[in-house]
C-alpha positions in Angstrom: 113.9 103.6 121.4 112.4 99.8 122.6 115.4 97.2 122.8 114.7 94.8 119.9 112.3 92.1 121.0 113.2 88.4 121.3 111.8 85.8 118.3 109.1 84.1 119.1 111.2 80.7 119.2 113.6 82.4 121.8 110.7 83.7 124.0 111.2 82.0 127.3 108.5 83.8 129.4 105.4 85.6 129.1 107.1 88.6 129.5 108.8 88.2 126.1 106.1 87.3 124.3 104.4 90.6 125.4 106.9 92.5 124.5 107.5 90.8 121.1 103.3 91.4 120.5 103.8 94.8 121.5 107.1 95.6 119.3 105.2 93.9 116.4 102.3 96.2 116.5 104.1 99.1 116.6 105.8 97.6 113.5 102.4 97.3 111.8 100.9 100.2 112.8 103.9 101.8 111.1 103.7 99.5 108.1 100.0 100.4 107.3 100.8 104.2 108.1 102.9 103.3 104.9 99.8 101.6 102.9 97.6 104.5 104.2 100.2 106.3 102.4 99.6 105.0 99.0 96.0 105.1 99.3 96.8 109.1 99.9 99.1 109.1 96.7 96.3 106.8 95.0 93.9 109.4 95.6 95.6 112.3 94.4 96.7 110.4 90.8 93.2 109.0 90.2 91.0 111.4 88.6 87.7 110.5 88.9 86.0 109.3 92.1 84.6 106.5 90.2 88.0 104.9 90.0 88.3 104.9 93.8 86.5 101.7 94.6 87.8 98.9 92.4 86.0 95.9 93.0 88.1 93.2 90.9 91.6 94.9 92.7 90.5 94.9 95.7 89.1 90.7 95.3 92.7 90.6 93.6 94.4 91.6 96.9 92.8 89.3 99.2 93.3 87.1 97.0 97.0 87.4 97.5 97.1 88.2 100.9 95.0 84.2 101.7 97.1 82.9 99.7 100.6 83.9 101.5 99.3 83.4 104.8 98.2 80.0 103.8 101.2 79.6 102.3 103.0 80.0 106.2 100.8 78.0 107.5 98.1 81.0 109.0 94.4 80.6 108.9 93.3 81.8 105.2 89.9 82.5 106.6 91.5 85.3 109.0 93.6 86.6 107.2 90.4 87.5 104.5 88.6 88.9 107.6 91.5 90.9 108.3 91.9 92.2 104.7 88.3 92.6 103.7 88.3 95.0 106.9 92.0 96.3 105.8 91.2 97.1 102.0 87.0 98.7 102.8 88.7 101.2 105.7 91.3 101.8 102.8 89.1 102.8 100.3 86.9 104.5 102.7 90.1 106.8 103.5 91.1 107.1 100.0 87.3 108.6 99.6 87.9 111.1 102.5 90.8 112.1 100.8 89.9 112.0 97.1 87.4 114.8 98.4 89.2 116.7 100.1 92.0 117.1 97.5 89.4 118.6 95.2 87.2 120.4 97.6 90.2 122.1 99.0 
């Protein structure tokens, strides 16, 4: 187990910063693991393959992430790009699992 990283405001060296970034990346992967678990659940629940891609929901998810980022003083355009990739990757992952569930 890793020691807790310092908060950004408490960092005094680049070692502190890098340890914080690495710890944050591990947390992000754990969160994305949970998010992709929801994609597996969606693949299991959705009765129709056509329901996997929902452009209205995609736009809503991206807009919410951008709004949240901007409210935190973060660059909305960067978050729009990240969430575009995240949502498209999630959709592709869900399609794979939808097909696996019904073709196994």
